[in-house]
C-alpha positions as CSV (number, residue, x, y, z in Angstrom):
1,Y,-6.4,-3.5,3.6
2,Y,-9.4,-4.9,1.8
3,G,-10.9,-8.3,1.1
4,W,-13.3,-9.8,-1.4
5,D,-15.6,-12.8,-1.4
6,V,-16.6,-13.4,-5.0
7,A,-18.0,-16.3,-7.2
8,T,-15.8,-18.4,-9.5
9,G,-14.8,-16.4,-12.6
10,C,-12.6,-13.7,-13.9
11,W,-12.5,-10.5,-12.0
12,F,-10.9,-7.1,-12.0
13,V,-11.1,-4.2,-9.6
14,V,-11.6,-0.5,-10.4
15,V,-10.6,1.9,-7.6
16,E,-11.5,5.6,-7.5
17,A,-10.8,8.3,-4.9
18,P,-11.0,12.1,-5.2
19,G,-7.6,13.6,-6.2
20,Y,-6.2,10.3,-7.5
21,A,-6.1,8.7,-10.9
22,T,-8.6,5.9,-11.4
23,L,-6.9,2.5,-11.2
24,T,-8.0,-0.7,-12.9
25,S,-6.3,-3.9,-11.7
26,P,-5.2,-6.8,-13.9
27,V,-7.8,-9.5,-14.5
28,V,-7.5,-12.4,-12.0
29,G,-9.1,-15.8,-12.0
30,V,-10.9,-17.2,-9.0
31,P,-10.2,-19.8,-7.8
32,P,-7.5,-20.0,-6.6
33,E,-7.8,-17.5,-3.8
34,V,-6.2,-14.1,-4.8
35,V,-4.1,-12.8,-1.9
36,D,-1.5,-10.7,-3.7
37,L,-3.6,-8.1,-5.6
38,N,-1.9,-5.0,-4.2
39,L,-3.1,-1.7,-5.6
40,S,-1.5,1.7,-5.1
41,L,-3.4,4.9,-6.1
42,V,-1.4,7.7,-7.8
43,P,-2.1,11.3,-6.9
44,Q,-3.2,13.4,-9.8
45,V,-1.1,16.4,-10.7
46,P,-3.1,19.5,-10.2
47,T,-3.4,21.9,-13.2
48,A,-1.7,25.2,-12.9
49,V,-3.8,27.8,-11.1
50,A,-3.0,31.5,-10.8
51,F,-3.6,33.0,-7.4
52,S,-4.1,36.7,-6.6
53,S,-3.5,36.0,-2.9
54,I,-2.7,33.0,-0.8
55,A,-3.6,32.5,2.9
56,V,-2.0,29.6,4.8
57,H,-3.8,28.2,7.9
58,R,-2.8,25.5,10.3
59,P,-5.6,23.0,10.8
60,A,-6.9,22.4,14.3
61,A,-5.2,19.6,16.2
62,S,-8.5,17.7,16.1
63,A,-8.9,18.0,12.4
64,L,-9.1,14.6,10.6
65,L,-8.7,14.0,6.9
66,G,-10.9,11.4,5.3
67,L,-10.5,9.8,1.9
68,L,-13.5,8.1,0.2
69,V,-12.3,5.1,-1.8
70,V,-14.8,3.4,-4.1
71,A,-13.9,0.0,-5.3
72,A,-16.0,-1.8,-8.0
73,F,-15.5,-5.5,-8.5
74,S,-16.5,-6.6,-12.0
75,L,-17.1,-10.1,-13.2
76,L,-16.0,-10.9,-16.8
77,G,-17.9,-13.5,-18.8
78,L,-15.1,-16.1,-18.7
79,T,-14.4,-19.2,-16.8
80,A,-11.6,-19.2,-14.3
81,A,-9.5,-21.4,-16.6
82,Q,-9.7,-18.7,-19.3
83,C,-8.3,-16.0,-17.0
84,R,-4.7,-14.9,-16.9
85,R,-3.0,-14.4,-13.6
86,P,-0.7,-11.3,-13.5
87,R,3.0,-12.3,-13.4
88,H,5.1,-10.8,-10.6
């Protein structure tokens, strides 16, 4: 879940997270309020790696995995009337 509070204009979102492909959303015009800009990150396929040995360990029960997601909201130099809303 995320939210944004932006000025009138044309906007797009760029989302980055380690291990995932960078995602750039379609351009949307504000207003009207945008409530249906759903974004899904796609995991990157790791490159082939040759291992001489592999050790597998079970993480401790209290281990938590965190994911840093960076979202950049970018304003385009257009009026809201010039923006195109994505078609669903």
